[in-house]
N, C-alpha and C positions, 0 to 999 in steps of 0.2 A: 520693251527691253530688246537689246540686240540679239541676233540669232545665236551667236556664241558670246557668252559672258563669263569672264574669268576674273576672280577677285582674290588677291593675296594667296595665290596657289603655292603650296609648299610640298616638297617631297624629299625625304631624307633616306639615306642608305647607311648601313653599318659596314665598315670596311675592316677586315681583320689584317693586322700588321704581321710582318714576318716575325716568327718567334725568336726572342732574344736568347743568346747563349746562356744556359743555366736556368731558363724559365720553363715552367711546365705549361703555361698557357700563353696564347697569343693576345696581345692587346687589341682593343677595338677603338675605332674612332668614327665619329659621325660626319658624313659628307652630305652637303645640300646639293641635290640635283636641280631643285627649283626653290627659289626663295622670294616670297612676296611678289609673285608675277601677276600682273593684272592687265587685261586688255579686252576690247570688244570688237567683234567682227560682224558686219551686216550680211544679210543673206544675198548671195550673188557675187560676193567679193572674191578676188583671186589674190591671195596674200602670200608673199615670200617670207619664210621664217628661217633666218640665217644665223650663223655663229660657228665658232671652231668646234672641233671634236670635244665632246664632254660638256658642252654648254648647257644641255638640258632639252634640246629640240625633240629628240625621240621620246623622252620622258613625257613631254607635253602631249605629243601625239597619242601615246599610250593611255594617258589619263583621259583625254578628250574622246578617245574611241572606246573607253570603258574597260580596257585591258588591265589598267592599274588604278589603285585607289590612292588618292593623295593623303598626306599627313596633316594638311591644314588648308584652309581657304575654301572657296566655293567655285564651282564651274557648272554651267548649264549650256546645253546645245538644243536649240529649238524648244526651250522650256523644260527639257528633261535633264536629270542628273545622270551622266553616262554610266558611272559604276554602280548606281542604285537601281536604275531602270534599264539595265543592259539589253534585255531581250527586245524591248520596244525601240531602244536606241539603235542597235546594230542593224535593224531592218531598214533604217533610213540613211545609213552611211556606207561609204566604200573606202577601203584602205589598200594601198599598194606600198609594200616595203621592198626597196630595191634589191635586197639580198635574201628575201624569203618569198615563198610561193604559196598561193592559196589553191592552185590547180594541182591535179594529181599527176605525178611524174611519169608514170608508165602507161597511161591511157590516152587515147586521142583527145585533143582539145575539146571537140564537140561533146564527148562524154562528160567531161568536167563541167561544161556549161549546162548540160542536161541535169546534172546533180545539183548545181547551184539553183537552177529553176525550181526544183522540188524543195530545196532548203528554204528559199525565199517565197515559195508559193506564188510564183508568177503565173498568171493565166496564159494558156497556150497561145492565143492570138497575139497578146502583148509581147510574149517571149519571142515569137518568130519575127515580129516587126522590129523589135529592139535589137535582136541579134543581127538581122540583115542591115540595119542602120549602122551598128557599131563595126561590123566586119568590113563593110564598104568604106567607112570613114578611116579605119585603121589599116585597111588593105591586107586583111588576113583571111579572105574568103578561101584561098587555096590551102590554108594550113589546118583547117578544122578536123581533118581526118588523120593528122600527124600526131604521134605521141609528143608530149611536152619536151621530153628529154632529147628529142631529135631536132629541136628548133635552135636557131642561133639566139644569142642573148637579146639582140634587138627584137627579133620575132617573139621571143618569150615575154618581153616586157609589154609589147603591144597586146599579146594574148591575155596577160595578167590584167591590164587596164580594161580590156573588154569584159573580163569576168567580174571585175569590181563594179561595173556600171550597168550590168544586165537588169538589176532591179530598180533602176532609175533613182539612185540615192540623191538626197538633198545636199549632202556634204561629202566631199572626196578628200581624203588625206593621202598625200604623196610624200613618202620618205625616201629620198635619193632615187627617184624613178629613172633617171638617165645614167646611172652609174655604169660605166663600161660600154656605153653605146657608141657606135660610130656616128659620124657627122650627119649622114643621111637619115639614120634612125632618130637622132635627136630632133632634127628639123620636123620630121613627120609627127613625132610625139608632141612637140610644141604646138604645131598647127592644130592637132586634134584637141588639145587642152583648151586652146583659145575658142575653138568651135563649140566645145561642150559647155564652156562657161558662158559664152555669148548667146548661144541658141537655146540652151536648156536652163540657164540661170543657176547652174550648179556652183555652189560655194566650194572653193578649192583652197586648201592650205598646203603649200609646197615647201618642204625642207630640202635643201640641197647645198652642196659645196660648189656647184657649177654656176658661176655668176652670170654666164651667158643665158642660162635658163631664167634667172631672175630679171635680167635686162629685157629679155624677149617677152616675158609673161606678166610680170607683177608690177602694177602701179604703186603698190604699197608694200613696204618691207618692215619687219621687226628684227632687231638684233638682240641676241641672247648671249650673255657671257657670265661665267661663274654662277650660273643658275638665276641671274637677274636680267630683267629687261633693260636694255641700255638705249634703245632707240625705237621709235615708231613713227613712220612717215614715208615720204617718197624716196626712191633710190637717188634721185638727183640731189635732194637736200642732204641726204646722208653722205654722199661722196664729194659734195661741192668743196668742202674744206680741205680735201686731200688731192683734188685734181689740180695740181700745181705745176705740172710740167707738160710742155707740148713738143712735138717733133715736126719740123717742116722739112719736106723733101722738095728741092727745087732743081730744075734743069734749064740751062740757058741755051739760046740759039747758037752762041759761040762757046766752044770748049775753053776751059781754063779760067772762066770768070769766077772770082772769089769775092763775095761781098764783104765790106768792112763793117763790122758790127761791134760796138763797144761792149766789152765784157763777155762776148760770145765767140767761141772758136768753131767756125764751120768745118765739117769733115767731108773731104772729097771721096766719092765712091769710084770703083773701077769703071762703072758704066757711064761716068761723066756727070752723074747727079751729085748733089751736095746735101748733106744732112745737117740740120741746125736744131739743137736742143736748147730750149729757152723756157723761162718762167713768165707767163702772161702778166703776173703782178709786178714784175720788175721791168719787163720790156713788152709793152702792149702789142698785141698781134697786128693792129692796124699800122703802127709805126714800123714794125718789122717788115711787113709787106711793102710799105713805101720805100724802105731802104733797099730791099731786094730789087724793086723795079728800077731804082736809081743806078744799080750796078750793071744792068744790061737788059736785053730783051728776053723775057721768060717764055720758055716753051711749055713747061709743065710745072705745077705747084700743088702740093697736097699738104694739109695740116692734120696731124694725127694726135689725138689725146693719149694719155697714158693707158696702158692695158688695164682692163677692169680688175683683173686679179691683183695687179700691183696696188691699185687703189684700195681694194678691200684689205690686203695685207697691211698697208699703211694705217688703215682705220683700226684694225685689230691691235696693232702695236700701240697706237695712240690711246685706245681704250684699255690697254693692259690686259688683253684676253687672249 
């Protein structure tokens, strides 16, 4: 059996409507956060779990981490049922929620780690070795004596990640771990997650709205919408049907050259370069480049695909989620 096995998972919530005028009671309606969701994840995989707000991503994470009990279906992680064998289960997993903290706000980070050591009953030698390894990899050695509240958001997220990995979990859940981080902090966090996954074989389930995180980290993605699984496969396969527009930026040796392209209107920029927006299905890239060379001697030429966020937005619209 797969390391994570989910079969027809369901979760429902009762929503109270606004009380109508003249009515004593508010009406209730049932909303499905998850409906018949099934998937398998092998040990050591790094999986991206994406979808719009309210799709059911965080609900899935809460069920698989043992925080929440489903209303139907089955789920096992490493042969354990998370919500029934919670004590044994949580000793083998790590969870990082981007907007919540497991560290203590007013005490030095080192003190929080020492408490987590006792909670997880980590042997002293193993704890010291693992703490050194993580603090060096995450570059937080100089922050251990600083209270959590005095750290920047990027420093805090790295400290949170270190705390969640001290006990060497088999599985790491990351729910929006890069929310609000600057570019440097994001890159450092991504590099570390790759390192942890490849070197330690840690299974990682990443939920995020930052598609650059998915592109950089996840060979496999699942798309959730309206509580249902809509796609499971590679990001390339997912977006191939929506990657329909390219932009070419070309600069000629001689100023003022404007290539003649049927059905395409080039746009001249102030710096002397020319932007050409086209569809590869209607005007093959090889033919376009040939026509550009015919117009004059090219100094620079770059071809840019659509922005990843535009592709994902187009996918969501197509899937009506």
